[in-house]
N, C-alpha and C positions, 0 to 999 in steps of 0.2 A: 552572496551566500553568508548566512549566519553560522558561525562556528562556535560550538559550546563544548566545554570539557565536563565530563561526568564520570564519577567513580561507579564501581559496581553497586547496584541497588539504588542508584540515584536516577531521577526522572526529569523529563522535559515535557511541558504541556504546550500544545499548539491549539489556538482558538479558545473557546469557552469563556471569553470576556463577558458575554451576556449569558445569563442563566439558561436561556433557551437556545443558544448557539451550540453547534456540535463541537466536541473537544476530542483531541487525539492526545493520548498520554503515551510516551515512549520511555521505557525503563531499561537501563543497562542491567542485564541479568547475570552475565558472566564475561570475563575477559581472559582468554587463553591463547598463547602462541600466535599472537598477531590477529586473532579473530575476536569479534565482539558479538555476543548474543543479545539481541534486543527483544523486548516484549512490547506489543502494541495493544492498547486498550482504546476501543472506539465502538460506536454503535454498530450492530450487526449489519445494518443496511449501508454502511460506508465501505466502499471497496478499498482493500489494502493489498498491494501486489509488490513483488520484487520488480525492479526496473525492467529487466529483460522480459518478464511476463507482461507487464503493462505495454511495452513496445509491441509485442506480438498481438495483443488485443487491439491496439490502435491501428496496426497495419491491416487488420481484418475488417475494420469498420468501414462502411461506405462514407463518402465525403459529406453527404447530406445528413445532418443530425436527425431529420424526420425519418430516415430510413434505417437508423441504427437500432439493432436489437440491444437489449439490456446486457451489459457485460457482467460476467461472473463477479461476485463480490470478494472472493478470497482466492489466493493462489491455487489451493487444492481443488477448486471447482473447475479449473481449466485443464482440459486434457492435454496430453503431451503431443497430440497431432497438430500440425499447423492448420490454420483456417482453410476452409474449402476454397475460398477465393484465391489463395496463393498457389493452388495446385495446377 
């Protein structure tokens, strides 16, 4: 694990070494009471999820990649209901 220290309004860039490669920019927006607010800048077609949401999506996907439906791209696109496969 790479550990970086950043102050408020400072950023970290992941990827983007090649001008045609996708890049993720993470900016520290605010630090208060033990919580850090982060901002993520990435292409709209790149999924960004909180870990617990990503784990729910992965649990709902079939084992075979050819059978997998497209996962929602953003946290707010996923309903609060668990996947039908887990019912």
